[in-house]
C-alpha positions in Angstrom: 0.0 0.0 0.0 1.3 3.4 -0.9 0.7 5.4 2.2 1.0 9.1 1.8 0.3 10.2 5.4 0.1 8.6 8.9 -1.4 10.1 12.0 -1.4 8.3 15.3 -4.1 9.6 17.6 -2.4 9.5 21.0 -4.5 7.7 23.6 -5.3 9.5 26.8 -5.5 6.3 28.8 -9.2 7.0 29.4 -12.1 5.1 27.9 -13.5 6.6 24.7 -16.2 9.1 25.6 -14.5 10.2 28.8 -11.7 12.3 27.3 -11.5 16.0 27.0 -14.7 17.7 25.6 -16.9 14.7 26.3 -19.3 16.7 28.4 -21.3 18.6 25.8 -24.5 19.0 27.7 -27.5 17.0 28.8 -28.9 16.6 25.3 -25.7 14.9 24.1 -25.4 12.7 27.2 -29.0 11.6 26.8 -28.6 10.9 23.1 -25.5 8.9 23.7 -26.9 6.9 26.6 -30.0 6.0 24.6 -28.2 5.1 21.4 -27.8 1.4 22.0 -31.6 1.0 22.4 -32.3 3.1 19.3 -30.0 0.8 17.3 -31.3 -2.5 18.8 -35.0 -1.5 18.2 -34.7 -0.3 14.6 -37.4 -1.8 12.5 -36.0 -4.3 10.0 -32.6 -4.2 11.5 -30.2 -7.1 10.9 -29.9 -7.8 14.6 -29.7 -9.2 17.2 -26.4 -7.5 18.0 -23.6 -8.4 20.3 -24.3 -6.8 23.7 -20.6 -5.8 23.9 -21.0 -3.8 20.6 -24.2 -2.0 21.8 -22.5 -1.2 25.1 -19.5 0.4 23.2 -22.0 2.4 21.1 -23.2 3.9 24.4 -19.7 5.0 25.3 -18.2 6.4 22.2 -19.5 9.9 21.6 -20.2 9.9 17.9 -21.3 13.6 17.9 -17.7 14.6 18.8 -16.3 12.7 15.8 -19.0 14.3 13.6 -19.5 17.8 14.9 -20.9 18.9 11.5 -23.1 16.8 9.1 -25.4 17.3 6.1 -29.1 16.4 5.9 -31.2 16.3 2.7 -33.4 19.1 1.6 -36.7 18.2 0.0 -38.2 14.9 -0.9 -36.0 14.0 -3.9 -34.2 10.7 -3.5 -31.4 10.2 -4.0 -31.0 13.7 -2.5 -29.0 16.3 -4.4 -29.6 19.3 -2.1 -28.3 19.5 1.5 -28.1 21.8 4.5 -25.5 21.6 7.2 -26.2 20.9 10.9 -23.7 21.7 13.7 -23.8 20.3 17.2 -23.2 23.8 18.5 -25.7 25.7 16.4 -28.5 23.1 16.0 -27.9 20.6 18.8 -31.3 18.9 18.8 -31.4 18.3 15.0 -27.7 17.4 14.8 -27.9 14.9 17.7 -31.1 13.3 16.2 -29.3 12.7 12.9 -26.0 11.7 14.5 -27.7 9.2 16.9 -30.3 8.0 14.4 -29.9 4.9 12.3 -29.4 6.4 8.8 -26.0 6.9 7.3 -24.5 10.3 8.2 -23.2 12.4 5.3 -20.1 14.4 6.1 -18.8 15.5 2.6 -20.2 16.2 -0.9 -18.4 15.9 -4.2 -17.5 19.2 -5.9 -17.9 21.0 -2.6 -15.1 22.2 -0.3 -14.9 20.4 3.1 -16.6 22.1 6.1 -17.1 24.2 8.1 -20.2 25.1 6.1 -22.0 28.4 6.2 -25.1 28.3 8.5 -28.4 28.6 6.6 -26.7 27.8 3.2 -27.9 24.9 1.0 -25.3 22.9 -1.0 -25.7 20.8 -4.1 -23.9 17.5 -4.7 -23.6 13.8 -4.3 -22.2 12.4 -1.0 -18.5 11.6 -1.3 -18.0 10.6 2.4 -20.5 9.2 4.9 -20.4 7.4 8.2 -22.4 4.2 7.8 -25.8 3.6 9.3 -25.6 2.5 13.0 -27.3 -0.8 12.3 -24.8 -1.6 9.6 -21.9 -0.8 11.9 -23.4 -2.9 14.7 -24.0 -5.8 12.4 -20.4 -5.7 11.0 -18.8 -5.7 14.5 -21.2 -8.4 15.7 -20.3 -10.6 12.7 -16.6 -10.0 13.1 -16.6 -10.5 16.9 -13.4 -8.6 17.7 -11.9 -10.0 20.9 -9.6 -8.4 23.5 -6.1 -8.2 22.2 -6.9 -8.8 18.6 -5.4 -6.6 15.8 -8.1 -4.9 13.7 -7.9 -2.6 10.7 -10.7 -0.7 9.1 -10.6 0.1 5.4 -12.6 3.2 4.5 -12.5 4.6 8.0 -14.0 8.0 7.2 -14.6 9.6 10.6 -13.0 6.8 12.5 -16.2 5.9 14.4 -16.2 2.1 13.8 -12.5 2.1 14.5 -13.1 3.8 17.8 -15.8 1.2 18.7 -13.4 -1.6 17.8 -10.7 -0.1 20.0 -13.2 -0.3 22.9 -13.8 -3.9 22.1 -10.2 -5.0 21.6 -8.6 -2.9 24.2 -5.7 -2.1 21.9 -4.8 0.3 19.2 -6.9 0.0 16.0 -5.8 1.2 12.6 -8.1 3.1 10.2 -7.2 3.5 6.6 -8.9 6.2 4.6 -8.1 7.3 1.0 -9.1 11.0 1.6 -6.3 12.8 3.4 -8.7 15.6 4.4 -10.9 13.2 6.3 -7.9 11.8 8.0 -6.7 15.2 9.1 -10.2 16.0 10.5 -10.5 12.7 12.3 -7.2 12.6 14.1 -7.7 15.4 16.6 -11.3 14.4 17.2 -10.3 10.8 18.0 -7.5 12.0 20.3 -9.9 14.3 22.1 -12.2 11.5 23.1 -9.3 9.2 24.1 -9.9 6.7 21.3 -6.8 4.5 20.6 -7.0 4.8 16.8 -4.2 5.3 14.3 -5.5 6.9 11.2 -3.6 6.4 7.9 -4.2 8.2 4.6 -3.9 5.7 1.7 -5.6 3.4 -0.7 -6.6 0.3 1.4 -7.7 -1.5 -1.8 -4.1 -1.8 -2.9 -2.9 -3.5 0.3 -2.6 -3.4 4.0 0.6 -3.3 6.1 1.2 -6.3 8.4 -1.1 -9.2 9.5 -4.5 -8.7 11.0 -6.9 -10.8 13.1 -9.8 -8.7 11.9 -10.3 -6.7 8.7 -13.4 -4.5 8.5 -14.1 -2.9 5.1 -16.6 0.0 5.3 -17.1 0.1 1.6 -18.5 -2.1 -1.2 -16.2 -3.7 -3.7 -17.0 -5.3 -7.1 -13.9 -7.5 -6.8 -12.1 -8.7 -3.6 -8.6 -7.2 -3.3 -6.3 -10.2 -3.1 -4.2 -8.3 -0.5 -7.0 -8.5 2.0 -7.3 -12.3 2.6 -3.5 -12.4 2.2 -3.2 -10.1 5.2 -5.4 -12.3 7.4 -3.6 -14.1 10.3 -4.7 -17.7 11.1 -8.0 -17.5 12.8 -8.7 -14.1 11.2 -11.9 -12.7 9.8 -12.6 -10.3 7.0 -16.0 -8.6 6.3 -16.9 -6.5 3.3 -19.9 -5.6 1.2 -19.8 -7.1 -2.4 -21.6 -5.3 -5.1 -22.1 -5.7 -8.9 -22.6 -1.9 -9.1 -26.4 -2.3 -9.0 -27.9 -0.2 -6.2 -29.9 -2.3 -3.7 -28.4 -5.7 -4.7 -25.4 -5.8 -2.3 -24.4 -8.8 -0.1 -22.1 -9.2 2.8 -19.0 -11.4 2.4 -17.5 -12.9 5.6 -14.2 -14.6 5.0 -12.3 -16.8 7.6 -8.8 -18.1 7.6 -8.5 -21.3 9.7 -5.6 -22.2 11.9 -4.1 -24.2 9.0 -4.3 -21.2 6.6 -7.2 -22.3 4.5 -9.8 -19.7 3.5 -13.6 -20.1 3.4 -16.5 -17.8 3.4 -20.2 -17.0 3.2 -22.1 -14.5 1.1 -25.2 -13.3 3.0 -27.9 -11.5 1.0 -29.4 -8.9 3.4 -31.1 -5.6 3.0 -28.1 -3.6 4.2 -24.7 -2.8 2.7 -22.0 -0.2 2.3 -21.8 2.2 -0.7 -19.1 1.4 -3.3 -15.6 2.6 -3.0 -14.9 5.9 -4.8 -13.1 4.3 -7.8 -16.0 1.9 -8.5 -19.3 3.8 -8.0 -22.7 2.6 -9.3 -23.5 1.3 -12.8 -24.7 4.4 -14.7 -28.3 4.8 -15.8 -29.0 5.3 -19.6 -29.8 8.9 -20.4 -33.2 8.0 -21.8 -35.5 5.1 -22.5 -35.1 3.4 -25.9 -37.2 4.6 -28.8 -40.1 2.6 -30.1 -42.9 0.5 -28.5 -40.8 -2.4 -27.4 -41.6 -6.1 -27.3 -44.6 -6.9 -25.1 -45.3 -10.2 -23.3 -48.1 -11.0 -20.9 -48.4 -13.4 -17.9 -44.8 -13.2 -16.9 -43.1 -13.7 -13.6 -44.3 -11.1 -11.1 -41.3 -9.2 -9.8 -40.1 -10.8 -6.5 -40.2 -8.4 -3.6 -37.0 -6.7 -2.6 -36.8 -8.9 0.6 -36.1 -11.9 -1.7 -32.5 -10.8 -1.6 -31.0 -14.2 -2.6 -32.6 -13.8 -6.0 -31.7 -10.2 -6.6 -28.1 -10.7 -5.6 -27.8 -13.8 -7.9 -29.4 -11.8 -10.7 -26.8 -9.0 -10.4 -24.0 -11.5 -10.7 -25.4 -13.8 -13.3 -26.5 -10.9 -15.6 -23.4 -8.7 -15.6 -23.9 -5.0 -16.2 -27.6 -5.1 -15.3 -29.2 -2.8 -12.7 -32.6 -1.7 -11.6 -33.8 1.8 -12.4 -35.5 2.6 -9.1 -38.6 4.9 -9.3 -38.3 5.3 -13.1 -40.1 8.4 -14.3 -43.6 8.0 -15.7 -44.1 4.5 -14.2 -45.8 2.9 -11.2 -43.4 3.2 -8.3 -43.7 -0.6 -7.7 -42.9 -1.4 -11.4 -39.5 -3.1 -11.9 -37.3 -1.6 -14.6 -34.1 -3.3 -15.6 -31.5 -1.6 -17.8 -28.0 -2.1 -19.1 -25.4 0.1 -20.8 -26.0 -1.3 -24.3 -29.6 -0.1 -24.7 -31.5 -3.1 -23.3 -34.4 -2.4 -21.0 -37.3 -4.2 -19.4 -40.4 -2.7 -17.8 -42.4 -5.2 -15.7 -45.8 -4.6 -14.1 -45.9 -5.2 -10.3 -48.5 -8.0 -10.8 -46.6 -9.6 -13.6 -49.5 -8.9 -16.1 -47.0 -7.6 -18.7 -43.4 -7.1 -19.5 -42.1 -4.8 -22.2 -38.5 -5.3 -23.4 -36.2 -3.3 -25.7 -32.7 -3.9 -27.1 -30.6 -6.9 -27.8 -31.1 -8.6 -24.4 -34.5 -9.8 -23.3 -33.7 -8.8 -19.7 -36.9 -10.0 -18.0 -36.8 -13.3 -19.8 -33.2 -13.7 -18.6 -34.3 -12.7 -15.1 -37.1 -15.3 -15.2 -34.4 -18.0 -16.1 -32.3 -16.9 -13.1 -35.4 -17.0 -10.8 -36.1 -20.6 -12.0 -32.6 -21.6 -11.1 -32.8 -19.9 -7.8 -36.1 -21.5 -7.0 -34.8 -25.0 -7.9 -31.8 -24.4 -5.6 -34.2 -23.9 -2.7 -34.3 -20.0 -2.8 -31.1 -19.5 -0.9 -30.3 -16.3 0.9 -26.8 -17.3 2.0 -24.2 -18.8 -0.4 -21.0 -20.7 0.4 -17.8 -19.2 -0.9 -14.9 -21.4 -2.0 -11.3 -20.2 -2.5 -9.0 -21.8 -5.1 -5.8 -19.8 -5.4 -6.9 -16.5 -7.1 -10.4 -17.8 -8.0 -13.4 -17.3 -5.8 -16.5 -19.4 -6.4 -19.9 -18.6 -4.9 -22.3 -21.6 -4.8 -25.3 -23.0 -3.0 -24.4 -26.6 -3.6 -27.1 -27.3 -6.2 -25.7 -25.8 -9.3 -26.5 -22.1 -8.8 -23.0 -20.6 -8.8 -20.8 -17.8 -10.2 -17.3 -16.6 -9.9 -16.5 -13.5 -7.7 -13.6 -11.5 -9.2 -10.4 -11.1 -7.2 -7.9 -8.4 -8.1 
């Protein structure tokens, strides 16, 4: 890894949350104390969570690591207009966002980093965000960091997950973040709360220094960096979100290295996942629908609900380059629209009464074939992952399989 900057956050010897500046008023103390219950009780959350993790979330003052944040303006989603909130200027709104369960946006593309002007609206796409609390709790629960273990976070952003991990392991945690500005902002804040975290500016996708018992990737990748499993010590665990670039079709990959050095893993298809790394991004949407009436079929497979994650994840991998156009203009919100970059498109009625297809690929016919294979395989939501040198094979044991790229 080519590291351009390294910043140790000197520990104070005090538990995180009890360092200088931790006492920010009754509102902040109340929000922090109630945070574990907020996380544990979130509807649809991927819990139950490790009680140790929830307890740590009640000790690490997230608002001191994120003193300013951005919230969306208006109803458009994905949001493109934002307004800043400061814990000093708007404590109630800020704390509600910081100690809520949604991801917390801290930076926009094409905009200078904060501090932001009060009362000003900013336009842009989020370029840095602290993950949703439930996703963070789920990641640490799955990884199960134990006292004394060596942990590194890739895509550390504000250093919040790393600070939680330092509480759980009782030793210094390393956070790797590609944006030097985020690192410079995080270092003094982590030091101020007494978090034993070393922040490093560099590209964690290219490699990690040393050997690690736990690797937590707070970003989604289309291909697994070979350097990550190579850096796992015997008994080590690695967790990352895997994406094909299709929004909403992510899955969580948990890799283990046993005491003999062999790798194995599972790909779990849930409703939660990190956003892609900056170099990858999402698959683009075509600028317009194809011309002409399209090819119409009736009595087709009704689109499976989003909760049937095993199907949608398999679809993304078995139909490369295909994504869903969520809330496509001019159509029922529940209609499913699949597109690719070569001009193929499928519009499917929510009840399966009709499908209209354009372009060289009959996208919904191909989706129906994937669904038939997925159903024959027992409708799996978790797939086994096999490692063979530099090849990774995802399979359910009944013939539904694909290769996961490794770079």
